[in-house]
C-alpha positions as CSV (number, residue, x, y, z in Angstrom):
1,M,-23.9,-10.9,20.5
2,A,-20.3,-10.3,19.5
3,K,-18.4,-12.9,17.6
4,N,-15.7,-14.7,19.7
5,N,-13.1,-14.4,16.9
6,Q,-13.3,-10.7,16.5
7,I,-10.3,-8.8,17.8
8,R,-11.1,-5.8,20.1
9,G,-11.1,-2.4,18.5
10,A,-11.1,-3.8,15.0
11,K,-13.5,-2.3,12.5
12,K,-15.8,-4.4,10.3
13,R,-15.6,-4.5,6.6
14,D,-17.2,-1.9,4.3
15,P,-21.0,-2.5,4.7
16,M,-21.4,-1.5,1.0
17,N,-19.3,-4.5,-0.1
18,R,-20.9,-7.1,2.3
19,S,-19.8,-10.1,0.2
20,G,-16.2,-8.9,0.0
21,F,-16.3,-9.6,-3.7
22,P,-14.8,-8.4,-5.9
23,P,-12.0,-7.9,-3.4
24,K,-10.4,-4.5,-3.0
25,R,-7.8,-5.6,-0.5
26,I,-6.1,-9.1,-0.6
27,L,-3.9,-10.6,2.1
28,A,-1.4,-13.3,1.1
29,P,0.4,-14.8,4.1
30,I,3.5,-16.6,2.8
31,D,6.1,-18.9,4.5
32,G,8.2,-20.1,1.6
33,S,6.5,-23.4,1.2
34,E,5.4,-24.8,-2.2
35,N,1.8,-24.3,-1.2
36,S,2.3,-20.7,-0.1
37,T,4.0,-20.0,-3.4
38,R,1.1,-21.3,-5.3
39,A,-1.3,-19.3,-3.1
40,L,0.8,-16.2,-3.8
41,N,0.5,-16.8,-7.5
42,G,-3.2,-17.0,-7.2
43,A,-3.4,-13.9,-5.1
44,I,-1.4,-12.0,-7.7
45,E,-3.8,-13.1,-10.4
46,I,-6.8,-12.1,-8.4
47,S,-5.3,-8.8,-7.6
48,K,-4.5,-8.0,-11.2
49,T,-8.0,-9.2,-12.4
50,F,-9.9,-6.9,-9.9
51,G,-7.3,-4.1,-9.5
52,A,-7.1,-5.0,-5.8
53,R,-4.4,-3.9,-3.4
54,L,-2.2,-6.9,-2.4
55,F,-0.6,-7.2,1.0
56,I,2.0,-9.9,1.2
57,I,3.0,-10.8,4.8
58,N,5.4,-13.3,6.3
59,V,4.8,-14.3,9.9
60,T,8.3,-14.6,11.2
61,P,8.9,-17.2,13.9
62,R,10.5,-15.6,17.0
63,E,11.9,-17.0,20.1
64,K,11.7,-15.0,23.3
65,I,14.8,-14.6,25.5
66,D,14.0,-15.6,29.1
67,L,15.5,-12.9,31.2
68,G,15.0,-14.9,34.3
69,F,18.2,-16.9,33.5
70,D,21.6,-15.6,32.8
71,F,23.0,-18.0,30.2
72,P,24.9,-16.0,27.6
73,R,25.1,-18.9,25.2
74,H,21.4,-19.4,25.3
75,T,20.7,-15.7,24.8
76,S,23.2,-15.6,21.9
77,A,21.7,-18.7,20.3
78,V,18.2,-17.2,20.5
79,E,19.4,-13.9,19.1
80,E,21.2,-15.7,16.2
81,Y,18.0,-17.7,15.5
82,N,15.9,-14.5,15.4
83,D,18.4,-12.7,13.2
84,E,18.4,-15.7,10.8
85,M,14.5,-15.7,10.7
86,D,14.5,-12.0,10.0
87,R,17.0,-12.4,7.1
88,R,15.0,-15.3,5.7
89,S,11.8,-13.2,5.9
90,E,13.4,-10.3,4.2
91,R,14.6,-12.5,1.3
92,L,11.2,-14.2,1.0
93,L,9.3,-10.9,0.9
94,R,11.8,-9.3,-1.5
95,D,11.4,-12.3,-3.9
96,S,7.6,-12.2,-3.6
97,L,7.5,-8.5,-4.3
98,E,9.7,-9.0,-7.4
99,L,7.5,-11.8,-8.6
100,A,4.3,-9.7,-8.1
101,K,5.8,-6.8,-10.0
102,K,7.1,-9.1,-12.8
103,E,3.6,-10.5,-13.2
104,G,2.2,-6.9,-13.5
105,C,0.8,-6.4,-10.1
106,T,1.6,-2.8,-9.1
107,N,-0.3,-2.1,-5.9
108,V,1.7,-4.3,-3.5
109,E,2.9,-4.0,0.0
110,T,5.1,-6.4,2.0
111,E,5.6,-6.8,5.7
112,A,7.3,-9.1,8.1
113,I,5.2,-9.8,11.2
114,P,7.0,-11.2,14.2
115,E,5.3,-14.2,15.7
116,F,5.3,-14.4,19.4
117,Q,1.9,-16.0,19.9
118,S,0.5,-17.8,16.9
119,A,0.7,-17.4,13.1
120,T,-3.1,-17.7,12.9
121,R,-3.7,-14.8,15.3
122,Q,-1.2,-12.6,13.5
123,I,-2.9,-13.3,10.1
124,L,-6.3,-12.6,11.6
125,E,-5.1,-9.4,13.2
126,Q,-3.5,-8.2,9.9
127,A,-6.7,-9.0,8.0
128,L,-8.8,-6.9,10.4
129,S,-6.3,-4.0,10.7
130,K,-5.8,-3.8,6.9
131,K,-9.6,-4.2,6.2
132,I,-9.0,-7.2,4.0
133,D,-11.7,-8.6,1.8
134,L,-10.0,-11.8,0.8
135,I,-7.2,-13.9,2.4
136,V,-5.4,-16.3,0.0
137,L,-3.3,-18.9,1.5
138,G,-1.9,-22.4,1.0
139,T,-3.2,-25.6,2.6
140,R,-0.1,-26.5,4.4
141,G,3.0,-24.6,5.2
142,L,6.3,-25.1,7.0
143,G,4.6,-25.6,10.5
144,G,5.7,-29.1,11.1
145,F,4.3,-31.8,13.3
146,K,3.2,-29.4,16.1
147,R,0.9,-27.6,13.7
148,L,-0.5,-31.0,12.5
149,L,-1.4,-31.9,16.1
150,L,-2.9,-28.5,16.9
151,G,-4.7,-27.9,13.6
152,S,-3.4,-26.2,10.6
153,V,-3.1,-22.5,10.2
154,S,-5.2,-22.5,7.1
155,S,-8.0,-24.4,8.9
156,E,-8.0,-21.9,11.8
157,V,-7.9,-18.9,9.5
158,V,-10.9,-20.3,7.5
159,T,-12.8,-20.9,10.8
160,H,-12.1,-17.5,12.4
161,A,-11.6,-15.0,9.6
162,D,-14.1,-12.1,9.3
163,C,-13.6,-12.1,5.5
164,N,-13.5,-14.5,2.6
165,V,-10.7,-17.0,2.5
166,L,-9.4,-18.9,-0.5
167,V,-7.3,-21.9,0.3
168,I,-5.1,-23.1,-2.6
169,R,-3.6,-26.6,-2.8
């Protein structure tokens, strides 16, 4: 029976490293919050300790432009919002990469992931596509009240990830 949380077409982790430990590939989703910064520091340390490749991602909030309506002001405001989120993501990823390199972590990649559905889904998809052994994330991010009502991203990632997850407070 297939797991409900597995994304179609994704490959399972290396069967020779069933436990995923020590990790060879670490995913650190960041959002600029204090908790995500602490989690990033933890991911950097683990990456250095085990010589693991570190993937730092930022799931960038995006608003869709509803083409069913012709409101130039609305379209412009959405485009401005998306542009600002892209600039924020670029700064955050650049600063995170600099921190990782400063701390001696050399095998690092960064990527901004546009969020049209959910941050959780984007994180899980990235973990599968990059064949991640360990996801390191903070307990609470910048999600706000809506995330509190729907369940936190970290809780959903722990529940549905196909790899080990370390949640740092």
